[in-house]
C-alpha positions as CSV (number, residue, x, y, z in Angstrom):
1,M,30.8,23.0,-20.7
2,K,27.3,24.7,-20.6
3,G,26.1,22.2,-23.3
4,I,27.1,19.2,-21.1
5,L,25.5,20.6,-18.0
6,T,22.3,21.4,-19.9
7,A,22.2,17.9,-21.4
8,A,22.7,16.4,-17.9
9,I,19.9,18.5,-16.4
10,I,17.5,17.6,-19.3
11,G,18.5,13.9,-18.9
12,I,17.8,14.0,-15.2
13,F,14.3,15.5,-15.7
14,A,13.5,13.0,-18.5
15,L,14.5,10.0,-16.4
16,T,12.6,11.4,-13.3
17,G,9.5,11.9,-15.4
18,W,9.7,8.4,-16.9
19,S,10.2,6.7,-13.6
20,Q,7.2,8.4,-12.0
21,T,4.9,7.5,-14.9
22,S,6.1,3.9,-15.1
23,T,5.5,3.0,-11.5
24,V,2.1,1.7,-10.6
25,T,1.4,0.8,-7.0
26,N,-1.5,-1.4,-5.7
27,S,-3.0,1.7,-4.1
28,E,-3.7,3.0,-7.6
29,V,-5.5,-0.2,-8.6
30,T,-9.3,-0.2,-8.4
31,F,-10.9,-3.4,-7.2
32,F,-14.5,-4.4,-7.7
33,G,-16.7,-6.6,-5.6
34,Q,-20.2,-7.8,-6.2
35,C,-22.6,-10.1,-4.6
36,L,-26.2,-10.8,-3.7
37,I,-27.4,-9.5,-0.4
38,E,-30.6,-10.8,1.1
39,V,-32.1,-7.7,2.6
40,L,-35.8,-7.5,1.8
41,D,-36.6,-4.2,3.5
42,I,-35.9,-1.3,1.0
43,Q,-35.4,1.2,3.8
44,E,-32.8,-1.1,5.5
45,M,-31.0,-1.5,2.1
46,K,-31.0,2.3,1.6
47,T,-29.6,2.8,5.1
48,L,-26.9,0.2,4.5
49,E,-26.0,1.8,1.2
50,T,-25.6,5.2,2.9
51,E,-23.4,3.7,5.6
52,M,-21.2,1.9,3.1
53,R,-20.7,5.1,1.1
54,N,-19.0,6.5,4.2
55,N,-16.4,3.7,4.1
56,P,-13.0,5.3,3.3
57,Y,-12.1,2.3,1.1
58,I,-15.3,2.5,-1.1
59,K,-15.3,4.8,-4.1
60,V,-18.6,3.6,-5.6
61,C,-21.4,1.7,-3.9
62,R,-24.5,0.6,-5.7
63,L,-27.1,-1.6,-4.0
64,D,-30.0,-2.6,-6.2
65,Y,-33.2,-3.0,-4.2
66,N,-35.0,-5.0,-6.9
67,T,-32.4,-7.6,-7.7
68,Q,-30.7,-7.5,-4.2
69,R,-27.4,-7.1,-6.0
70,A,-24.5,-5.1,-4.6
71,F,-21.6,-3.6,-6.7
72,I,-18.6,-1.8,-5.2
73,L,-15.5,-0.1,-6.6
74,T,-12.6,0.5,-4.2
75,K,-10.2,3.3,-3.4
76,S,-7.1,3.5,-1.2
77,T,-6.7,-0.2,-0.6
78,E,-3.8,-2.5,-1.4
79,T,-6.0,-5.7,-1.9
80,L,-9.6,-6.8,-1.7
81,T,-10.4,-10.2,-0.3
82,E,-13.8,-11.8,0.0
83,E,-13.6,-11.5,3.8
84,Q,-12.8,-7.7,3.5
85,F,-15.6,-7.2,1.1
86,T,-18.2,-9.1,3.2
87,S,-17.2,-7.2,6.3
88,W,-18.1,-3.9,4.7
89,F,-21.8,-5.0,4.9
90,I,-21.6,-4.3,8.6
91,G,-24.5,-6.1,10.4
92,Y,-25.6,-7.8,7.2
93,S,-22.5,-9.8,6.5
94,D,-24.3,-13.0,7.1
95,K,-26.8,-12.1,4.4
96,V,-24.1,-11.8,1.7
97,R,-24.0,-14.6,-1.0
98,C,-22.2,-15.3,-4.3
99,V,-19.3,-12.9,-3.8
100,Q,-17.0,-12.1,-6.7
101,V,-14.0,-9.8,-6.3
102,G,-11.4,-8.7,-8.9
103,V,-9.4,-6.0,-10.4
104,H,-11.6,-3.4,-12.2
105,G,-10.7,-3.2,-15.9
106,V,-8.8,-6.5,-15.8
107,D,-11.1,-9.2,-14.5
108,Q,-14.4,-9.8,-16.0
109,V,-17.5,-9.0,-13.9
110,K,-20.0,-11.8,-13.9
111,P,-23.2,-10.8,-15.5
112,F,-26.4,-10.8,-13.5
113,P,-28.2,-13.1,-12.8
114,F,-25.5,-15.2,-11.3
115,V,-26.2,-18.6,-12.8
116,D,-23.7,-20.4,-10.6
117,C,-24.9,-18.9,-7.4
118,I,-26.3,-21.1,-4.6
119,K,-28.5,-19.1,-2.2
């Protein structure tokens, strides 16, 4: 009887551990977004980058002042749409061009310079 009870308990722990590791939710997925942003003033770009780093959905934010390229990795978000991504640029949303969003580690990030980008 003890052997059956022990086997049942071990089986329950094994199944519970397996189900926890095999379940992946969208909140665990990291999305990326990249674009060109036409902000010519370096101080404005630095201020925008600081503000964006305070966004609870952004894990990594990199704004390149020389190329005017932005690259972002997400956290705690179920999806990432072009509209969402663009809205994160606050007062500069109208200056965002050539947006690409995708799943980090799955979708290929377009290399810079963006050859198919129309400014």
